[in-house]
C-alpha angles and dihedrals in degrees: 000000000000137000139218110201108197139175104254149333092290092056091045090052093047093049091048092048091048091053091049092050092048091050093048090050090050093047113016093185093052121148107239118194102210124218126212130200134073100301099069099041096098091044089057091049089053092048090052090049091051091050092051089050090053093245096124139025119212097176095111098037120116119214132200119180115235095224147347139199118256116238100030130084133223093267091059108101089223094056119104090229087061091044091057091051094048096046104033126345101061091056099050137054101258107144108248087224088064095053116101134174137167113270105240090187096053114138090218107038095179093054091046091050092049091052092047094058092042091049090055091051092046089052090058101273132274114312095183133015125177128192141166122222116259119228088253094043097264123149118209098336094316095132125200111273143139088275137010126228118238103215138036109304145160115260137186108234121239117244090247091055092049090051093047092050095045089089088073092055133063090241136007090241088067095061108105112242093220138046142175118241137178110250134246092258089053089052095044090053091059114112092222125020121189121195115192129193130174134174137035091274088070094052096094091054094046093047091050090048095053100033099050127075093198127106100211130179087209085064103039096183088066087076087073087078088073096049111108093219108025114150121192116205110189138156131232095262091052090050087057114170094337111143106258089215087064089056097044097089090057103040115121121220 
Protein backbone atom coordinates (compact mmCIF):
# COMPACT_ATOMS: atom_id res chain seq x y z
CA UNK A 1 0.00 0.00 0.00
CA UNK A 2 1.27 3.46 -0.82
CA UNK A 3 -0.04 6.99 -0.60
CA UNK A 4 0.08 10.19 -2.62
CA UNK A 5 -0.71 13.18 -0.41
CA UNK A 6 -1.60 16.13 -2.64
CA UNK A 7 -2.86 19.69 -2.34
CA UNK A 8 -6.47 19.51 -3.45
CA UNK A 9 -9.12 17.77 -5.56
CA UNK A 10 -7.60 19.03 -8.80
CA UNK A 11 -4.22 17.51 -8.00
CA UNK A 12 -5.86 14.27 -6.85
CA UNK A 13 -7.77 14.07 -10.13
CA UNK A 14 -4.67 14.80 -12.22
CA UNK A 15 -2.55 12.20 -10.45
CA UNK A 16 -5.32 9.61 -10.85
CA UNK A 17 -5.75 10.44 -14.55
CA UNK A 18 -1.98 10.25 -15.10
CA UNK A 19 -1.84 6.77 -13.56
CA UNK A 20 -4.75 5.61 -15.73
CA UNK A 21 -3.08 6.98 -18.88
CA UNK A 22 0.25 5.31 -18.04
CA UNK A 23 -1.47 1.97 -17.43
CA UNK A 24 -3.47 2.18 -20.68
CA UNK A 25 -0.29 2.95 -22.62
CA UNK A 26 1.45 -0.03 -21.01
CA UNK A 27 -1.50 -2.36 -21.70
CA UNK A 28 -3.93 -0.94 -24.30
CA UNK A 29 -6.40 -3.81 -23.85
CA UNK A 30 -6.54 -3.43 -20.08
CA UNK A 31 -9.73 -4.19 -18.16
CA UNK A 32 -10.74 -1.02 -16.31
CA UNK A 33 -13.38 -1.31 -13.57
CA UNK A 34 -15.05 2.10 -13.73
CA UNK A 35 -16.23 4.02 -10.66
CA UNK A 36 -19.23 6.34 -10.51
CA UNK A 37 -20.06 9.10 -8.05
CA UNK A 38 -18.71 12.57 -7.45
CA UNK A 39 -15.07 11.71 -6.72
CA UNK A 40 -13.99 10.58 -10.23
CA UNK A 41 -15.77 13.23 -12.32
CA UNK A 42 -12.76 15.50 -12.78
CA UNK A 43 -10.57 12.47 -13.53
CA UNK A 44 -12.91 11.55 -16.37
CA UNK A 45 -12.75 15.11 -17.71
CA UNK A 46 -8.97 14.92 -17.77
CA UNK A 47 -9.02 11.53 -19.50
CA UNK A 48 -11.32 12.93 -22.19
CA UNK A 49 -9.01 15.92 -22.57
CA UNK A 50 -5.98 13.65 -22.96
CA UNK A 51 -7.81 11.59 -25.59
CA UNK A 52 -8.74 14.70 -27.58
CA UNK A 53 -5.11 15.82 -27.47
CA UNK A 54 -3.99 12.46 -28.87
CA UNK A 55 -2.10 11.50 -25.72
CA UNK A 56 -3.97 8.24 -25.12
CA UNK A 57 -5.92 5.66 -27.12
CA UNK A 58 -8.80 3.82 -25.41
CA UNK A 59 -9.94 1.84 -28.46
CA UNK A 60 -8.84 -1.55 -27.10
CA UNK A 61 -9.73 -0.97 -23.47
CA UNK A 62 -12.42 -3.12 -21.84
CA UNK A 63 -14.66 -1.56 -19.21
CA UNK A 64 -16.80 -3.06 -16.46
CA UNK A 65 -18.79 -0.76 -14.19
CA UNK A 66 -18.14 -1.25 -10.51
CA UNK A 67 -21.79 -1.10 -9.48
CA UNK A 68 -25.33 -0.26 -10.54
CA UNK A 69 -28.69 0.49 -8.96
CA UNK A 70 -31.35 -2.21 -8.97
CA UNK A 71 -34.61 -1.32 -10.64
CA UNK A 72 -33.40 1.17 -13.25
CA UNK A 73 -31.95 0.59 -16.71
CA UNK A 74 -29.04 2.11 -18.63
CA UNK A 75 -31.25 4.76 -20.26
CA UNK A 76 -32.27 6.15 -16.88
CA UNK A 77 -30.27 9.33 -16.22
CA UNK A 78 -29.67 8.17 -12.64
CA UNK A 79 -28.16 4.84 -13.65
CA UNK A 80 -24.41 4.39 -13.42
CA UNK A 81 -24.34 3.03 -16.97
CA UNK A 82 -25.74 6.40 -18.07
CA UNK A 83 -23.27 8.22 -15.80
CA UNK A 84 -20.34 6.54 -17.55
CA UNK A 85 -21.64 7.55 -20.94
CA UNK A 86 -22.23 11.15 -19.91
CA UNK A 87 -18.90 11.63 -18.18
CA UNK A 88 -16.52 9.46 -20.17
CA UNK A 89 -17.46 6.79 -22.68
CA UNK A 90 -19.39 8.87 -25.22
CA UNK A 91 -16.40 11.22 -25.64
CA UNK A 92 -13.66 8.64 -26.23
CA UNK A 93 -13.03 5.72 -28.57
CA UNK A 94 -13.83 2.75 -26.32
CA UNK A 95 -15.48 0.09 -28.49
CA UNK A 96 -19.15 -0.22 -27.38
CA UNK A 97 -18.72 -4.01 -27.61
CA UNK A 98 -16.16 -3.73 -24.79
CA UNK A 99 -18.48 -1.80 -22.43
CA UNK A 100 -20.11 -3.85 -19.65
CA UNK A 101 -22.29 -3.01 -16.66
CA UNK A 102 -24.46 -4.91 -14.18
CA UNK A 103 -28.06 -5.27 -15.37
CA UNK A 104 -30.16 -3.57 -12.71
CA UNK A 105 -33.30 -4.85 -14.43
CA UNK A 106 -32.28 -8.53 -14.50
CA UNK A 107 -35.09 -10.93 -13.62
CA UNK A 108 -32.59 -13.10 -11.71
CA UNK A 109 -30.15 -10.76 -9.99
CA UNK A 110 -28.12 -13.52 -8.37
CA UNK A 111 -27.52 -15.29 -11.69
CA UNK A 112 -26.65 -12.00 -13.40
CA UNK A 113 -24.19 -11.10 -10.64
CA UNK A 114 -22.51 -14.51 -10.80
CA UNK A 115 -22.06 -14.15 -14.56
CA UNK A 116 -20.69 -10.62 -14.17
CA UNK A 117 -17.84 -11.67 -11.89
CA UNK A 118 -17.10 -14.74 -14.00
CA UNK A 119 -17.06 -12.66 -17.18
CA UNK A 120 -14.41 -10.37 -15.67
CA UNK A 121 -12.29 -13.37 -14.74
CA UNK A 122 -12.74 -14.94 -18.16
CA UNK A 123 -11.65 -11.65 -19.74
CA UNK A 124 -8.35 -11.85 -17.86
CA UNK A 125 -9.28 -10.16 -14.59
CA UNK A 126 -9.36 -6.54 -13.52
CA UNK A 127 -6.22 -4.60 -14.39
CA UNK A 128 -7.36 -1.39 -12.72
CA UNK A 129 -10.12 -0.60 -10.24
CA UNK A 130 -10.77 2.84 -8.76
CA UNK A 131 -13.05 3.76 -5.89
CA UNK A 132 -13.79 6.58 -3.53
CA UNK A 133 -14.43 6.02 0.18
CA UNK A 134 -18.05 6.08 1.27
CA UNK A 135 -19.03 8.13 4.28
CA UNK A 136 -19.45 4.87 6.21
CA UNK A 137 -16.25 3.34 4.81
CA UNK A 138 -17.84 1.37 2.00
CA UNK A 139 -16.06 0.67 -1.29
CA UNK A 140 -18.17 0.27 -4.41
CA UNK A 141 -21.45 -0.75 -2.75
CA UNK A 142 -19.80 -3.17 -0.32
CA UNK A 143 -21.58 -1.86 2.75
CA UNK A 144 -20.40 -2.32 6.36
CA UNK A 145 -21.67 -5.61 7.78
CA UNK A 146 -20.70 -8.59 9.90
CA UNK A 147 -19.21 -10.15 6.76
CA UNK A 148 -18.44 -9.07 3.19
CA UNK A 149 -19.36 -10.98 0.06
CA UNK A 150 -16.57 -11.99 -2.30
CA UNK A 151 -18.16 -11.68 -5.75
CA UNK A 152 -20.66 -9.41 -7.49
CA UNK A 153 -23.90 -9.38 -5.51
CA UNK A 154 -27.12 -7.51 -4.85
CA UNK A 155 -27.09 -5.41 -1.67
CA UNK A 156 -29.59 -3.37 0.27
CA UNK A 157 -28.10 0.09 0.75
CA UNK A 158 -27.54 1.53 4.19
CA UNK A 159 -29.55 4.61 5.14
CA UNK A 160 -26.34 6.67 5.22
CA UNK A 161 -25.52 5.66 1.63
CA UNK A 162 -29.02 6.53 0.43
CA UNK A 163 -28.75 9.94 2.10
CA UNK A 164 -25.29 10.56 0.63
CA UNK A 165 -26.45 9.66 -2.88
CA UNK A 166 -29.66 11.67 -2.67
CA UNK A 167 -27.79 14.71 -4.02
CA UNK A 168 -27.77 13.04 -7.44
CA UNK A 169 -31.57 12.63 -7.44
CA UNK A 170 -34.45 15.10 -7.39
CA UNK A 171 -35.64 13.65 -4.10
CA UNK A 172 -34.30 11.12 -1.59
CA UNK A 173 -37.37 8.97 -2.19
CA UNK A 174 -36.10 8.43 -5.75
CA UNK A 175 -32.86 6.74 -4.62
CA UNK A 176 -33.16 2.98 -5.27
CA UNK A 177 -32.90 1.02 -2.01
CA UNK A 178 -30.82 -1.73 -3.62
CA UNK A 179 -27.81 -1.99 -5.91
CA UNK A 180 -25.46 -4.53 -7.46
CA UNK A 181 -21.78 -4.28 -6.62
CA UNK A 182 -18.62 -6.15 -7.43
CA UNK A 183 -17.39 -7.99 -4.34
CA UNK A 184 -14.30 -7.68 -2.19
CA UNK A 185 -12.67 -10.70 -3.83
CA UNK A 186 -13.23 -9.08 -7.24
CA UNK A 187 -11.55 -5.90 -5.95
CA UNK A 188 -8.68 -7.72 -4.26
CA UNK A 189 -7.92 -9.58 -7.48
CA UNK A 190 -7.36 -6.31 -9.35
CA UNK A 191 -3.77 -5.73 -10.39
CA UNK A 192 -3.88 -2.06 -9.40
CA UNK A 193 -6.41 -0.55 -7.01
CA UNK A 194 -6.66 3.23 -6.61
CA UNK A 195 -8.56 4.73 -3.67
CA UNK A 196 -9.23 8.45 -3.91
CA UNK A 197 -10.45 10.83 -1.21
CA UNK A 198 -10.84 14.59 -1.31
CA UNK A 199 -12.28 17.15 1.06
CA UNK A 200 -12.48 17.62 4.82
CA UNK A 201 -15.67 15.52 5.01
CA UNK A 202 -13.55 12.47 4.16
CA UNK A 203 -11.03 13.14 6.93
CA UNK A 204 -12.68 10.87 9.54
CA UNK A 205 -12.60 7.93 7.12
CA UNK A 206 -8.97 8.56 6.12
CA UNK A 207 -7.90 8.95 9.74
CA UNK A 208 -9.60 5.70 10.68
CA UNK A 209 -7.96 3.97 7.73
CA UNK A 210 -4.41 4.98 8.61
CA UNK A 211 -4.61 4.98 12.40
CA UNK A 212 -6.15 1.53 12.89
CA UNK A 213 -4.43 -1.84 12.57
CA UNK A 214 -7.72 -3.71 12.23
CA UNK A 215 -9.19 -5.27 9.09
CA UNK A 216 -12.88 -4.85 9.80
CA UNK A 217 -15.90 -5.81 7.66
CA UNK A 218 -17.73 -2.96 9.37
CA UNK A 219 -15.17 -0.69 7.69
CA UNK A 220 -14.76 -2.26 4.24
CA UNK A 221 -12.06 0.10 2.98
CA UNK A 222 -9.75 -1.35 5.64
CA UNK A 223 -9.42 -4.43 3.41
CA UNK A 224 -7.28 -2.26 1.12
CA UNK A 225 -4.43 -2.78 3.56
CA UNK A 226 -4.16 -6.34 2.24
CA UNK A 227 -4.13 -5.43 -1.44
CA UNK A 228 -0.66 -5.95 -2.96
CA UNK A 229 -0.90 -2.80 -5.10
CA UNK A 230 -3.32 -0.43 -3.39
CA UNK A 231 -2.58 3.25 -3.98
CA UNK A 232 -4.30 5.95 -1.95
CA UNK A 233 -4.53 9.36 -3.59
CA UNK A 234 -5.81 11.93 -1.10
CA UNK A 235 -5.62 15.67 -0.61
CA UNK A 236 -4.58 17.73 2.39
CA UNK A 237 -8.16 18.41 3.59
CA UNK A 238 -8.95 14.68 3.52
CA UNK A 239 -5.79 13.97 5.53
CA UNK A 240 -7.18 16.31 8.18
CA UNK A 241 -5.30 16.29 11.46
CA UNK A 242 -3.84 12.85 10.93
CA UNK A 243 -0.30 12.61 12.26
CA UNK A 244 1.99 12.85 9.24
CA UNK A 245 4.38 10.42 10.94
CA UNK A 246 1.61 7.82 10.71
CA UNK A 247 1.50 8.40 6.96
CA UNK A 248 5.26 8.41 6.41
CA UNK A 249 5.67 4.64 5.83
CA UNK A 250 3.19 4.80 2.97
CA UNK A 251 4.15 8.04 1.22
CA UNK A 252 5.16 7.66 -2.42
CA UNK A 253 8.05 9.63 -3.88
